[in-house]
N, C-alpha and C positions, 0 to 999 in steps of 0.2 A: 504494500500500500504506500509506504514512504517513498520507495524508489519510483513508483508510478507518479506520485505527486511531484517529485523533483523534476521529472521529464515533462509531464503535462504542463506544469507552471513555468517551464523555461529556466528553472534554477540551474539545471545542467545543460550547457550549450552543446547540443549534438553536433553542430557544425564545426566546433573546435576540436581537432583530433587529440591534442594533449589532454584537455579537460575531459572529453568524452571517454577516452580509453583508460584514463586514470580512474574515472568513476566506475566503469564496468569491472576492471580488475580488482579494485578495492572491495567492492560488494561481493565478488566471487570468493576472495580470500577470507572474508568475514564469516562465510557459511561452511558447514561441514562437507566432507568429501563425497557424500551422496549427491550433492549439487554439482553437476559436471559442466554446466554452461549457464551464462546469463547474457541475454542479447536483446536487441531491439530491431525488428524488421519494419521498414517504412513503406508508405504507399507509393513512393517513387521507385521501389525495387531495391533500395540500398539496405544493407544489413550490417550492424555493428555490435560488438560485444566482446566477451572473454570466455575461454573454456579451459578445462583441464584435459591435457592430452593423456595418452596411455602411460606416460612416465610420471603422471601427476604434476606436470609442469604447467604453469599458467601461460596461455598464449592469447594473443589479441586476434579477434575475428573481424575481418573487414571485407565488404563487398560494395564497391562504389564505382564511379566512372574511372577513377584512377586504377582500379584493378581490372578494368575492361569487363565488368559484370561477372568476374570470376570470384569464387569464395577463397579468400586467402587466410591462412593461419600464420601469424607473425610472432617471433620471439620477443619483440619489443616494439613500441609504438613508432619509433623513428625509422624502423627497418624499411628498405625500399624493395627488397625481395622477400617473398614468402618462405617460411619454413616448409609449408605444404600448400599446393594449389589444387583444389578439388573441382576446378572447371566452372562452367556456367551455373549460376544459382540465383533463383528468384524467390524470396521468402513468401511472396503472395501466393505461390502455388502450393505451399506446404500445408499439411492437415492442421497443424497447430494454429496457423494464421487464419485459416478458414473458420476454425472452431470459434476463435475469439470474435471475428467479425460477424459470425452468424448469431451468437448469443448476446452480443453487445454488453458483456459483463465479464468479470473474472471467472475463469473456468479451467478445468483440466481437459486437455485434449486426449483423444484416443491414443493407446499405446502404439509406438512405432519403432522402427529400427533406428538406432542412433547413427547419425550421419558419419560415415567413414569408419565405423567399427561394428563388429559382430556382437551387438548387445541390444537389449530392449531398453527403451526410455519412455518417460512420460513428461509432459511439460505443463506447468501452470502458467497460463497466459492471461494478459490483461490488456484490452484494447484502450488506446489513448485517442481522445477526441479533442479538437480545439474548441474555442469558445463559441464558434458558429455551429458546432455539432458535427463537423466533418471529421472523418477518420484520418488520423495522421500516421498511425502505425500500431504495432502490437509488441508489448514487452513480455518476454518469456523467460522462464527459469526451467532448465532441463535437469531431470533427476534420473539416475540409472537405477534399474530394478534388479540388477544381478545379485545384490547383497541381501535381498529379502529371503532367498532360499536359505542362506546361512543363518539368518536371524530365526527363522522358523525351526531349523534343525536344533539350534541351541536351546530354544524354549521347550521342545518336545522330547529331546534325546533321553533324558533321565526318567521320563515318565512312561516310556514305551508307547507314546502316542504319535499320531501323524497329523499333519495339517496341510490344507490346500487353500489357495486364494484363486478364484476364477471370476471372470466377468459374468454377471448374472444373465444378460440377454443372450450372449453368444456361447457361453460355456468355455471360452478360450482361457487357457492357463495363464495366470500372472506369476505365481510362485508356488513352491511345495517344499516340505521338510525332508523329503527323501533324497534330495540332491539330483533329481532327474531333470533333464532339460525341459524348458517350457516352449521351445521353438526349434525348428530345423533350419539349417543353412542350405539353401538350394544351390545348384550349379551356377545360377546367374548372380550369385552373391546376394540374393535376396533372402528374406526370412519368412518361413511359414510357421504360423502359430499352432501349437498343439492343443487340441480340444480335450475336455474332461472325458469324453467318450473314448479317447485313445489311451487312457492311463492304465487300463487293464484291471481296475478294481470295481467289481460289479456292485459292491455295497455302496460305494461313493456315487457311482453313476446313477443307481436306482434312487438314492436319497436326493440327489440333485434334481432329478426330473419330478419326483413326487413333491418336492418343495415348490417347484415352479407351478405345479397343478393346484395345490391346496394350501401353500404357505405354512405347512407344518415344519417346525424347526428342529424337533428332537426325534431321533429314530433309534431303534434297537435292532441289531443284526447279530447273527450267530454264525461263526465260522467253525472249522473243524476242531479248534482248541479252546475257544473262549467266546464270550458274548461281547459285542462291541457297542459302545454308546456313541452315537453320531449326533453332532449339533451343527446347525447352519446359522450363521449370524450375518446380517447385512451391514455393509459399510458404504455409506453414500456421501458424496461431496458433489458440488457442481461439476458435471462432466464425468463423474465416476459413479458406477453402480456395481459394486463387487460383493461377492459372497465369500465368507471365511468358513471353511468346513474343517471341523476337528473330529478326530476318531480316537476314543479312549477305551482300552480293553478292561474288562471287569476281572479283577483278581479275587479268586475265591479262597482267601486264606483260612476262613473259618469253617468251610463246608466239611472237610475231612475230620476236623476235631469234633464237630457236632455229631457226626455219624458214630465215631468211636465211643463217645460218652453215652450215646443212646444204647449201644450194644452192652456197655458195662452195666447200665442201669437195669436193662432187661434181664441180664444174667443174674444180677444180684437179687432182683425181685423173684425170679424163678427159683433160685437157691433157697430163699427164705420160705417160699410156699412149700417146697419139697420138705424142708425141715419141719414145718408145722404139721404137714400131713403125717410124716413119720412119727412125730411126737404124739399126735392124737391116736395113731394106730397102735403104738407100742408102749403107751404109758403104763399099762398094768403089767407088762411082761418084764421089760428091762428099763429100770429107772436110772441107774447110775451112768451107764454108757450114754444114755440120752442126755442126762444132766451135763455130762462132760462135753457132749457135742453142743448142747445149748450154750454152755459157758464159752466154749471156743468160738462159737458163732458170734456171740455178743462181743467178744474181744476183737474178732475179725471185723465185725461191722463198725466197731469204734475206730478202726484204722490200723489195728495191729495185724498187718497182713502176713506176719511171720508165724502166726498161730496155726497149729495143725491138730487134728483129733487123734487121741491114742486109740488104736484099733485093738479091741479086746477079744474079738472072735470073728467067726466067719458067718455069723448069722446076719439077719437083716440090719441090725445096728452097725455091725462091722462093715457091711457093704455100704451103708449110708455114710459111715465115717470115711471109707475110702473114696466114695463119690465126692464128699465134701472136700477132702484133701486135694483130690484132683481138680475140683472146681476152684479151690483156693489157689492152687498152683497156676491155673489158667488166668484167674483174675489178677494174681500178682504179676504174671508176665504181661497181661494186657495193660494193667495200670502203669507198670514201668515203661511199657511201650508208649502209652498215652503221655506220660510225663516227658519222655524224650521228644515226642512229637510237639508237645506244648512248648518245651524249651526251644526246639528248632524253629517253630512258628514265631516264638517270641524274638529269637535272634533275627529272623527275617523281618519282623515288624520294626525292630530296632534299626536294621539296615535301611529299611524304607524310610523311617523317621529321619535317619541321618541324611539320606538322599534328599528328603524334603527340606531339611535344614540347610543343606548345601545349596539347593535351588533357591531358597529364600535368601541365603547369603549372596548368591550370584546376582539375584534380582536387586538386592540392596547395593551390591557393588556397582551394578549397571546404573542404578539410580544416582548413586553418589559420584559416578564418573561423568555425568552430564554437566555441561556448563550452565544450563538453565535450571532455575529453581523449580522444584515440584512439591506440591502439597496436596494431601487428600482431605476432603471435607464431607461430613455426613449431612443428612437432611436438615439438621438443626444448626448447621454452620460450625460444628466442632471439628477441630483438626484431628485426623485419624493417622496420618503419617506425614513425614517430610524428609527430603534428602539433604545432603551436606551443603550443596549450593544454596538451598533455601536458608539454612541456618547462617551460613557465611554472609549471604546478601542482606539478611535482616539483622545481623549482629548478635545472634544468640549462640550460646555455647552447647546446650544440651537439647535433645528432642523433647524431653519432659517439660521444657519451658513453653512448648507450643501444643503438644498432643493433649487432647481432651479439653482444650480451651477454645473459646469463640475467636476464630482467626480474624474475623472482620473487626472485632473490637480492638484487637492487638495491633493490626497493621493498616486498617483502611477506614477507621471511624471518623477521620477528618481529612480535609484537603490541606494543601500547603499554606493557605491563609488562615487556617484554624476553623473553617466552617465545618459543622458536623455533618456526617453522612450516615443516615440511619441504615439498619440492616435491610429494611424493605426498599430503600433507595439504591442499594448496591446492585449494579448491573449483573455481577456474577451470581449473586444470590437469587435475583429475579429469574435468570436463565435456569438456575438449578431447580427452582420450584416448578418451572414450566417443562422441565425435562429436556432443555435445549443446551447447546454449547454457546459460548460467547467469546467475542474478541474485543478487548478493551485496550485503547491506546491513549496515552497522554495523561492518565491519572497518576497519582503518587501513592507510594506505600511508606509507612513509618518504620524506621529501624528501632532497635531496642533502646538506643541512646536518645531517641526523640527526633532525630534528623529525618528528612524526607528525601526520596529519590524517585525520579520518573520511571514508569514501567510500561512495558507492553505485555499483556497477559492473555492467555487462552484458557477456557474452561471446557471440559468434556464430561458429559453425564455418564455415570457408571451404573449398569444394570446387572442384577444377579437373578437369574431365572425370571427374566422379563419384569422384574420389580426394581424401580429406581431406588438406589441406596445412597447416592451422593454424587460427587464429581471430583475430578482431578484437575488442578489448576497449575499451569506452567507459566512462569513469568521471567522477564529479562530486565536488567538494569540498562536503560537506554540513555544514560547520562552522556556517554561519549558520542552516541549517535546524534543526539540533539546538538551537542557542541559542534560536531562535524557539519550538521545541517546549517547551524548559525554561521559557521565559518564559510560555507559555500554561499550563503545569502550575502554575507559581507563582501566576499570576493566578487560576487556578481555585480555589485554596485560601487566598488572601489578600485582605484588603480593600484596595482601591486607594488610598483616602484615608489610612488610618492605618498600613498595613503589617502590621496584626494579622491573625491567622487569621480566616477568614470563617465564616459559619454552616454552610456545607457541610462544612468541615473539622471544626468542633466536633461536628457530629452524627455524623460517621464516628468521631472519636476517642472520643466518649461510648460508642458501641457496643463499641469495642475495649477501653476501660478498665473497662467494666461487667462485672467479674469479681472473685471473692472475694479474689484476691491484692492488689487495689487498695482493698479496704474498710478503713476507712470512706472513702467517696467523697463529697466535699463539692462542691456547686455554688453559686457566688455569682452572683446576678443583680444587675446594676448598671444604673441609669438616670440620665441627666443631667437636672438640673433647669433649666428656663428656656431650653432650646434654641430652641423655637419663638418665644419672646419676642425672643431675640437675632436670629434670622433675620429676623423681621418688622421689627425696628427698625434693626439695624445691618447687615443684609444677610447673605446666605448665605456670603459670603467670611469674615466674622468668625465665623459659625457653624461653618464648616469648621475654622477655626483652633482654636475651642473644643473640637471633637471630637478633633482631633489632640492637643491638650494633655491631655485626659482620658485618651487612650490612653497618653501618656507617663507620666502619674501612675500608672495601673494597672500598667504594666510595672515602674516603680520600686518600687512597694509589694509586688509579688508575688515569689515565689521563682523561681529560675532554671528549674526543671522544671515550674512551673505553666503551664497552657495558658490564654492570654488571647485572647479572640475578640470581634470586633464582631458582635453578634447581629442588629442592625437599625439604624435611623436614629440613635437616641440610646441604644440598649441595648447592653450588653456582658455577656459571660459569662466567668467564671473557673472552670476545672475543676481541682480539687485532689485528686489521688489520695492515699490513705493519710493523710487529714487529719481530725482531730477538730474538732468545733465550736469548741472553745476556741482552736485554732490559726487557724481561719477568722476568729474575732473579732479576733485580734491582727493578721491581715493587713488586715482592713477598717479597723481603727483606724490602722494605719500608712499606708494609702492616704489616709484623711481628713486626717491630719496633714500629709502631703506636699501635699495639695490646698490647705490653708490658705495656703501660701506661693506659690501660683501664681495668676496673673491673665492675662486676655486683653483688652486694651483697657479696663482698669479693671473688667472683669467677673469676679466671683469664680467659682471652680470649685466646683460643688455637685453631689454624686452621692448618690443614695439607693440603699441596699443591702438585699438580702434573701438568705438562704442556707438550705440544707437539706442533710442528710447521709444517705447510704444505707449501711445496715449489712448487709443481707441480700439474697441472690440473688433471692428472690421479690418484692422490692419493685420497682416499675416506675420505671425511670430517668426516663421522661417525667413521671411523677407527682411525683418529687422535684424536677424542673425547674419544674413548675407551682407547687409549694408555695413554692419559693424566689422565684418571680416574685410570688406573692401577698403574701409577707412584705415584699418590696420596695415594693409599692404601698401597703401599710399605713404603712410608714415615710415614703413620699413624701407622704402626706396631711398629715403634720406638718412636713416639711422644705421642700416645694416653695413654699407661699405666702410664707414669710419670704424665701426665695431670690428669688422674683419681685419682692417689694417692694424688696429690695436692688438687684436688677437695674434696676428702673425708676429708682431714685435714681442709679444709675451712668450710665444712659442720659441722664438730665437733666444730670448733671454733665459728661458727655462733650460734649453739645450746647452747653452754656453755656461750656465752656472754649474751644470753637472759635469761638463767636460771642457776645461780651460784650454786644453790642447786643440780641440776642434775650433774654438773661438779664434785662437791665434792663427791657425791654418786658414780659416775663412778670410781673415783680415789681410794676410799675405797674398792669397790668391786674388783678392779684390784689387790690391795695389798692382800686381803683375798685369791683370786685365786692363786696368786704367792705363798703364804704360804702353801696353800693346795697342790700345785704341789711339793713343796719341801718336805713336810711330806710324800707324796705318792712315793717319789723317782723318779720322772720323769726326763728325760734328760733335760739338760740346755735349748736346743732350744724349747722343748715342754713347759717348764716352762715359757719361754719368750713369746711363743705363747699364753699360758693361761693368762698371765698377760695382753697382748694386747687385747685379746678378751673380758676380763673383763672390760677393759677401754672403749671399743666401743660397748658393748652389747646392749645399748639403743640408738644407732645412728638412728634407725628408728623413734624415737620420734621427729625428725626434721620435719616430715610431719604432726605431730599432732598439732592442734591449741594451741597457748599459753594459751588461756583462759581455756582450759581443763587441761593442765599440771599444771597450778597455781591455780586451783579452790580450794576454801576453802570448806571443807565439803564433803559429799558423792556425788559420780558421779551418773548421771542418766543412764538408760539402754543404751540410744543412745550414751552417752559420753563414757561409759565403752566399748561398741562395737568399738568405734573409737580408744580407747587406745589399744585394743587387736590387732590392725593392725600393731603395730610397729615392731614385730619380722619379719613379711613378708616384710615390707618396708626396714628394715635393711638388710635383705637377698638380696633384689634386688640391693641395693646400693653397697654392698660389692662384690657381684658376678660379677660385671662389671670389677673388677680388678683380673687378673689371680692369682696373689700371695695371694689374700685374699679369694679365693673360699672356702677353708676348713673352715676358720673363719666364712664365711657366713652361712655354715651349722650349726655351733655351736650357732650363734646368732638366727637363725630360731627356734631352739629347746629349747631355754633357759627358756621357759614358759610351757614346757611339764611336766607332772606329772608322778611319779613312777607307779601310779595305772591306768594310761591311760586317766585320766580326764582333761588333759591340752589342750593347743592349740599351733599352729594352726592345727597340723596333728593328735593329739590324740595318740602319740607314748606312748609305755608302757615299763617299766623295762629297760633292757640293750639295747633295740632298740634305746633308747635315747643316743646320744654321751656322753662319759665320761665328756668332757669339759662342755657340756651343763648342766649336773647334778650338777657339781661343782658350776657353775655360779648361778644355781637356789638356792642353799643353801646360798651362799655368798650374793646374791641379797636380799633374804628374811631377813637374819639376819641384814644386814645393814639398810634395810628399817624400821625394827622394832625398832632398837636401836638409830635411828637418827630422828630428827624432819622432818615431811613431811607436805605438804600443806593441805592434807586431814585428818590428825590426829596427835595427840601428840605422842612423843617418849615413848617407854616402857623401863623398867629397863632391864639390861642384863639377870638377872635371869628369869624374866618373858618371855623374848624373847626366851631363851634356852628352857624353859618349852613348849612354843608354837611349837618350832622346833621338840621337842621329841614327842609331841602329833601327829604330822603329819608324823613321820617316817613310811615308808612303804605305805604312802598315797601320799603325795606330794613329799617327798624326798626319795632318795636311803638310806636305813637304815644303811648300812655299811659305806658309805661315810659320813653320818651325824654323826655317832659315832666317826669316825676319826676326823671330823671337830671340834666336841665339845671337845674331850679329848686331841687332839694334837695341834690344831690351837688356839682355844680359851683359853685353859689352858696356852699355851705358851705366849699368849698375856696378860694373867692375868685377862681375863674376867670370868674365872671359878675357884673357889676354889677347891683344891684336896679333895677327900673324905677321 
């Protein structure tokens, strides 16, 4: 229900891959392993979600335009290739999708073969409609059924019982306790379900069909060894109509004992009758032997089975005595036999009781192993049992603290605000009295220490021989879930980087505030100057800090009730209800004054503003926003260039503060370039331009790691590749300022070679700008004649020899000749021939 609301209300953005796939994988991990997938099929044919594969690893499920309509299983959300591709797939053709759209409500779909695996599964599906009532898609949770066989076997193993679960209408098998398959795998890799008529148990088959005819739930059958008690119980949920069939044999522990005792009693009575007849017949003839026999019989009857009659002769009394002794021997043997049988049956009963105790312990262990709290309630609301999770969640130590007590009064008699909840007003108790189950979400339970926690709970009525005896309640602490939901709501309306409101929140608030009571309604549109330049030169980390600082400045400058939002990458919006233009001017002025005192890594804060005010209902709020943006861009035309110029100076200053050697190198190259321009007879403005570009030719190194720039010794291939990026970085930095666009081209080409072997474009000969060819020569000469971190300096004569060796290869030969003969000679670096 919660996940349905998150998607239906747009809290989870299905269009955002990272947010969407994080949502599906986190929900799947929070559930037990019987849940094998959690996914969302859409009316446009797209399908997203997460699943557990055969190795119990979580994979992302994706079917969209990007996958070509194929169903992909990916190991992570950013993967571009699937771990598995199952070909074309349209969720709208699937039985579970059709079941949800047909019922228009949450429902279980019919059992089906799990996609890609030889197993049966069932899906709980929930259709999602938009506010107009149109179907947008179906949310589904897939559960595997293969473990139900094992659960049934565990329950019935020690009791000699068997159990089956079948679909009521079709008779197809769902599960059984005998470990037999519930389906066949056909040659086409499809699955054929096995019917109850195919299981080979005539008693079960007969009971099933009789139940369908007359709804009788209890049956008695007799096989060759025992009598069988068969019971059929219905299990119904939306979309499910199952029958649970249990078979329990009757154990006749007492039958043989009863039979033997009856024989003993008959023999005893018979012996007594014979003794009386003999007494009556022989009283006058032989008294003493008879008295002896009587006394012995009395002792025998009192339990002294060792007594025997003394035989005095061979007459009738003697014969009677012998008969008595023989009977006594037989009774003695029979009684001993019965005693042994009783002992044996007693041992069997003890073993049975032990088995029952073990079963009870296993059931208790199972209950105590579950994460959810479980508590039993009788018809009066008294607690009958509880598991360990229940005690732990409620803060109790012993079961006796709950068992036998009114559970409602202990944990549910009041809400978080202290309002009383009567027993009759409790949803769970109401459902119990009606014999129904209940699902309660959002209420709170009270712990033993008096604190409250939010719960989601389910109650299930319990029947014994068709008589309602109480219910079982399971509940969960949903504190973390609610916190996660609140976090999702927060993130859906706030910018993650700055903490300001985001564009979505602004657009909603603009609609709410666009009413006469809030006029004049003023909108300020703000845009940062130079963010791209900072990102390209100092990295996005510095750029993010600059964005965060601008957000702080805007909040400080605005009033408490003003709405400040980040509209885009470097754009911000301020919404000012009941605000005249003059007040908006004051707010903008206050923000600019605050910005003057703020810097990020020596970079000034510069923001361009535009605003417009709405006075009348008929004016379009979007048009007001558009005009505010247009005014901002007009102001930006005047403010941005000067800001970019200041930013470039700050970048150079930052780079030179970190590396004084680079600063000295740039100044020397600048002077050499100026001298070369003078020798070539360039115009003064071109000489000044050449001097400037010589000073800033390595500005792109600001984006190179300091550890590489200052490394002692030879660079690795990866480090050398990183160094070679600096002409392109320098070009991007300088090209953001219109006045420096030509210099940007010179900086980009200052590592090209005369023979075309340079970088980044591989230009050749005079295709390389003149200024770039001059910088190449000056840069190389200064690098060789001054100490660098990666090698020692060379003498001037050796450096000149190296330059001459590369004339026509790395350097323009004519310019190199002029540089050596005119510039270096003039400086005194070269002796005349």
